[in-house]
C-alpha positions as CSV (number, residue, x, y, z in Angstrom):
1,M,10.9,-15.0,10.8
2,L,11.4,-14.1,7.2
3,A,14.6,-14.7,5.2
4,E,15.8,-11.1,5.7
5,G,15.6,-11.5,9.4
6,V,12.4,-9.6,10.1
7,D,9.4,-10.9,12.0
8,Y,6.2,-11.8,10.0
9,Y,3.9,-8.8,10.5
10,R,0.2,-9.4,10.7
11,T,-1.3,-6.4,9.1
12,H,-3.6,-5.4,6.2
13,S,-2.1,-1.9,6.0
14,V,-0.4,-1.3,2.7
15,R,1.3,1.7,4.2
16,V,2.8,-0.4,7.0
17,L,3.9,-3.0,4.5
18,L,5.6,-0.4,2.3
19,E,7.3,1.0,5.3
20,I,8.6,-2.5,6.2
21,L,9.7,-3.0,2.5
22,S,11.6,0.2,2.6
23,D,13.7,-1.1,5.5
24,L,14.5,-4.3,3.6
25,V,15.3,-3.1,0.0
26,P,18.8,-2.1,-1.0
27,E,19.7,1.5,-0.3
28,N,19.4,2.4,-4.0
29,K,15.7,1.4,-4.0
30,K,14.7,3.0,-0.6
31,S,13.8,6.3,-2.1
32,S,11.6,4.6,-4.7
33,V,9.5,2.8,-2.0
34,K,9.3,5.9,0.2
35,G,8.3,8.0,-2.9
36,I,5.4,5.6,-3.6
37,S,4.2,5.9,0.0
38,E,4.4,9.7,-0.2
39,N,2.9,10.1,-3.7
40,Y,0.0,7.7,-3.0
41,L,-0.6,8.5,0.6
42,L,-4.3,9.5,0.1
43,E,-5.1,6.6,-2.2
44,L,-3.4,4.1,0.1
45,G,-5.5,5.4,3.0
46,V,-8.7,5.2,1.0
47,L,-7.9,1.6,0.0
48,E,-7.3,0.7,3.7
49,D,-10.6,2.3,4.6
50,A,-12.3,0.5,1.8
51,Y,-11.0,-2.8,3.1
52,I,-12.2,-2.1,6.6
53,T,-15.6,-0.8,5.6
54,S,-16.2,-3.7,3.2
55,R,-15.9,-6.1,6.2
56,Y,-17.9,-4.1,8.7
57,V,-20.0,-1.3,7.2
58,M,-21.9,-0.8,4.0
59,R,-20.2,1.9,1.9
60,E,-20.7,2.4,-1.8
61,F,-18.0,3.8,-4.0
62,T,-18.6,5.6,-7.3
63,K,-17.3,4.3,-10.5
64,Q,-14.8,7.2,-10.7
65,E,-13.5,6.4,-7.2
66,V,-12.9,2.8,-8.1
67,E,-11.3,3.6,-11.5
68,K,-8.9,6.1,-9.8
69,L,-7.9,3.7,-7.1
70,A,-7.4,0.9,-9.6
71,K,-5.2,3.1,-11.7
72,S,-3.2,4.0,-8.5
73,V,-2.8,0.3,-7.6
74,K,-1.5,-0.6,-11.0
75,E,1.0,2.3,-10.9
76,I,2.1,1.3,-7.4
77,M,2.5,-2.4,-8.4
78,R,4.6,-1.3,-11.5
79,N,6.9,0.7,-9.2
80,V,7.4,-1.5,-6.2
81,P,10.8,-3.2,-6.5
């Protein structure tokens, strides 16, 4: 169990982790976390797919895809409380 009284989740899903985080952050930051999830829904899904495919299936990403995803990740990290 974590300090905030939640179980330790075993997941690689960034979307699930953001959902858990939104339940733990103070009320005034909930909309920020939910907004990130909504604003970057597609990018987060692609990142999860990239993680899975990198382990099991060969899949090449273009330079533009990687740059866009890297930009999204930096933006998400800047905005997560």
